[in-house]
C-alpha positions in Angstrom: 0.0 0.0 0.0 1.6 3.3 -1.1 1.4 6.7 0.6 -1.6 7.9 -1.3 -3.6 4.8 -0.5 -2.7 5.1 3.2 -3.8 8.8 3.2 -7.0 7.9 1.4 -7.7 5.1 3.9 -7.1 7.5 6.9 -9.5 10.0 5.3 -12.1 7.2 4.7 -11.7 6.0 8.3 -12.2 9.6 9.6 -15.4 10.2 7.4 -16.8 6.8 8.4 -16.1 7.5 12.1 -17.9 10.9 11.8 -20.9 9.2 10.1 -20.9 6.5 12.9 -20.8 9.3 15.5 -23.7 11.0 13.8 -25.9 7.9 13.8 -24.9 7.2 17.4 -26.1 10.6 18.5 -29.4 10.1 16.6 -29.8 6.7 18.1 -29.2 8.1 21.6 -32.1 10.5 21.0 -30.2 13.7 20.4 -32.6 15.6 18.1 -30.2 18.4 17.2 -28.2 16.2 14.8 -31.3 15.0 13.1 -32.7 18.5 12.8 -29.3 19.6 11.2 -29.6 16.8 8.7 -33.1 17.9 7.7 -31.9 21.5 7.3 -29.1 20.4 5.1 -31.3 18.2 2.9 -33.9 21.0 2.5 -31.5 23.2 0.5 -30.7 22.0 -3.0 -27.0 23.2 -3.0 -26.3 21.3 0.2 -28.1 18.2 -1.1 -25.8 18.3 -4.1 -22.7 18.6 -2.0 -23.9 15.8 0.3 -24.6 13.6 -2.7 -21.2 14.2 -4.3 -19.5 13.5 -0.9 -21.5 10.3 -0.5 -20.6 9.2 -4.0 -16.9 9.8 -3.3 -17.0 7.9 0.0 -18.8 5.0 -1.9 -16.1 4.9 -4.6 -13.3 4.9 -1.9 -15.2 2.0 -0.1 -15.4 0.1 -3.4 -11.7 0.7 -4.1 -10.7 -0.7 -0.7 -13.1 -3.7 -1.1 -11.5 -4.4 -4.5 -8.0 -4.2 -3.0 -9.1 -6.5 -0.2 -10.5 -9.1 -2.6 -7.3 -8.9 -4.7 -5.5 -10.6 -1.8 -7.8 -13.6 -2.2 -7.1 -14.0 -6.0 -4.6 -16.5 -7.0 -1.2 -15.2 -8.2 -0.7 -14.6 -11.9 1.9 -16.4 -13.9 4.0 -13.2 -14.0 4.6 -13.7 -10.2 6.2 -17.1 -11.0 9.0 -18.5 -13.2 8.4 -21.7 -15.2 11.1 -24.1 -14.6 10.0 -27.3 -16.3 7.0 -28.7 -18.1 6.6 -32.4 -17.9 3.9 -34.9 -18.8 2.5 -34.6 -15.2 2.4 -30.8 -15.3 4.4 -27.6 -14.7 7.1 -26.8 -12.1 7.2 -23.2 -11.1 9.1 -21.0 -8.6 7.6 -18.1 -6.8 9.3 -14.7 -6.7 10.2 -14.9 -3.0 11.8 -18.3 -3.6 13.8 -16.9 -6.6 14.8 -13.8 -4.5 16.1 -16.0 -1.7 18.2 -18.1 -4.2 19.7 -14.9 -5.6 20.5 -13.5 -2.2 22.1 -16.9 -1.3 24.3 -16.8 -4.4 25.4 -13.2 -3.9 26.1 -13.5 -0.2 28.6 -16.3 -0.9 31.0 -13.7 -2.5 33.5 -12.3 -0.1 33.1 -8.6 0.3 29.3 -8.4 -0.1 27.4 -7.5 3.1 23.8 -6.8 2.1 21.8 -7.8 -1.0 18.5 -6.4 -2.2 16.9 -8.1 -5.2 14.4 -7.2 -7.9 13.4 -9.8 -10.5 11.5 -9.6 -13.7 10.3 -12.7 -15.6 10.6 -12.2 -19.3 9.6 -14.5 -22.1 13.2 -15.5 -22.8 14.3 -15.9 -19.2 14.9 -13.9 -16.0 16.2 -10.3 -15.5 17.9 -9.7 -12.1 18.7 -6.4 -10.4 21.0 -6.5 -7.5 21.5 -3.7 -5.0 24.6 -4.4 -2.9 26.2 -3.0 0.1 29.9 -4.0 0.0 33.1 -3.7 2.0 35.2 -0.7 1.0 38.5 -2.7 0.6 37.3 -4.6 -2.5 37.7 -3.5 -6.1 34.1 -2.9 -7.3 34.3 -3.9 -11.0 35.6 -7.4 -10.3 33.2 -7.8 -7.3 30.2 -6.8 -9.5 31.3 -9.2 -12.3 31.8 -12.0 -9.8 28.3 -11.3 -8.4 26.8 -11.4 -11.9 28.5 -14.7 -12.7 27.6 -16.3 -9.3 23.9 -15.4 -9.7 23.7 -16.5 -13.3 25.5 -19.8 -12.6 23.5 -20.5 -9.4 20.1 -20.0 -11.0 21.1 -22.0 -14.0 22.4 -24.9 -12.0 19.8 -25.1 -9.2 16.6 -23.9 -10.9 17.5 -24.5 -14.6 16.5 -20.9 -15.4 18.0 -18.8 -18.3 19.3 -15.5 -16.8 19.2 -12.8 -19.5 20.8 -10.1 -17.5 22.1 -9.3 -14.0 22.4 -5.6 -13.3 24.4 -4.6 -10.2 24.0 -1.3 -8.3 26.4 -0.7 -5.4 24.3 1.4 -3.1 26.7 1.7 -0.2 30.0 0.8 1.4 30.0 -0.6 4.9 33.0 -1.0 7.1 33.9 -4.5 8.3 32.8 -5.0 11.8 35.7 -5.2 14.3 35.7 -8.4 16.2 36.8 -8.2 19.8 39.0 -10.9 21.1 39.1 -11.3 24.8 
């Protein structure tokens, strides 16, 4: 959920809370709220504003209902990579499984501290984007090339996937932690 959706959700919760408070006061017998609603509905301009606001609240509610039901839908094939098709059916890997394989391959290289992965399944194979945090005492071009080869080789050997490209972004250098000997 991105920032705009969270802000929209907060606004929706606020408006729904106000509506619930209004109905609670009416149910408790407070006539002033009901009289105010009758006054608002008696003027055409206010009726139009209330209708537009209600329509917007309804559309926001429908949007959140749709987003909630999207969780229940099965994943699409673009969220998975096809490994093998046999007489018995297909063998697929999910994106989280592929990401953990890439992290495992990259972390085996000396000098790499942290790995963030983005994957894209393409018709011809897999595109991998690595964001690395590395030690400052290693030469970056050979380290990046070693990471590319390790990821390509690991995915090819373990999963049987064709890796079309491995892009490497070094996002930071981190000092090696000093180990205390006592």
